[in-house]
Each structure stands twice: as structure tokens, then as C-alpha cells.
C-alpha positions in Angstrom: -18.6 -57.3 10.2 -16.1 -55.2 8.6 -18.6 -51.6 7.2 -18.0 -50.9 3.3 -18.6 -48.2 2.0 -19.8 -47.9 -1.5 -18.5 -46.7 -4.0 -20.9 -43.6 -3.9 -20.0 -42.3 -1.2 -15.7 -43.1 -1.3 -16.4 -40.6 -3.7 -18.3 -38.4 -1.4 -15.7 -38.5 0.7 -12.1 -37.7 -1.7 -14.9 -34.4 -2.9 -14.9 -34.1 0.7 -12.0 -33.9 1.2 -10.5 -31.8 -1.5 -12.7 -29.4 -1.3 -10.8 -28.8 2.6 -7.9 -29.0 1.3 -8.8 -26.8 -1.1 -10.2 -24.4 1.0 -7.0 -24.6 3.0 -5.6 -23.4 0.5 -8.0 -20.3 -0.8 -7.9 -19.0 3.3 -4.2 -19.4 3.0 -3.6 -17.1 -0.2 -6.4 -14.7 1.9 -4.4 -14.2 4.5 -0.7 -14.3 2.7 -2.8 -11.2 0.3 -4.2 -9.9 4.0 -0.9 -9.5 5.1 1.0 -8.6 1.5 -1.4 -5.3 1.6 -1.5 -4.7 5.3 2.6 -4.6 4.9 2.1 -2.3 1.3 -0.4 0.1 3.6 2.7 0.4 6.4 4.9 1.6 3.6 2.4 3.9 2.2 2.0 5.6 5.7 4.8 5.8 6.5 5.9 7.3 2.5 3.0 9.6 3.5 4.5 10.7 6.8 8.0 11.6 5.4 6.3 13.5 2.8 4.4 15.3 5.6 7.2 15.9 7.2 9.5 17.3 4.5 6.9 19.6 3.7 7.2 20.4 7.2 10.1 21.5 7.0 9.9 23.3 3.7 7.8 25.4 5.1 9.4 26.2 7.8 11.9 27.1 5.9 10.7 30.0 3.7 9.9 33.3 4.9 6.3 34.0 5.5 6.5 36.7 3.2 6.6 37.2 -0.3 10.0 38.1 -1.1 11.9 41.7 -2.1 13.9 40.5 -4.9 13.5 41.0 -8.3 13.3 37.0 -9.4 9.7 37.6 -7.9 8.5 40.0 -9.1 9.6 39.6 -12.6 12.7 41.8 -12.9 16.2 42.1 -13.7 19.1 41.8 -11.4 20.4 43.8 -14.4 19.5 48.1 -14.4 18.0 47.4 -18.7 17.6 51.7 -18.9 20.9 52.2 -19.2 
């Protein structure tokens, strides 16, 4: 004798399958967003490292004493007293 499911049991099974499908899609989307987030985070870290590297290069090329040129003191390169 073959066991037969009632309409309610069939509906429950179908609803469960639909829910499992929805959960699988949600999980997939979360995984993909996490990968995207990690890729963006890695890219941001790379850019930040490049900026720090450039700051270090600029600092290495910049003298540590105050320049004595007239452009720093607000003076003019031309003698205005004449």
C-alpha cells in the first residue's frame, strides 16, 4: 500500500523547499558581498600603503630645516628699496 500525502503535507513540503531555496540565495548573496567587501578593503589598504609610501618619499626629499629663501619669509626676490 502506497502512502499518500494530504494537501496540507504537500504544501508544507513545497514551502520548506521554497524556504531552502531562498536561504541558499541569501547565503550566496552574503558570500558574494563579503568577497566584494574584502576586495574593496584590500584595494583601500593598497591605496593607503601607496599614499604612505609617497608621503615617505616626499618627507625624504624635503629638507628638515626651514628654507631661507625669500619665498618662505614673504619677501620678494627683487629689491623694492631702490
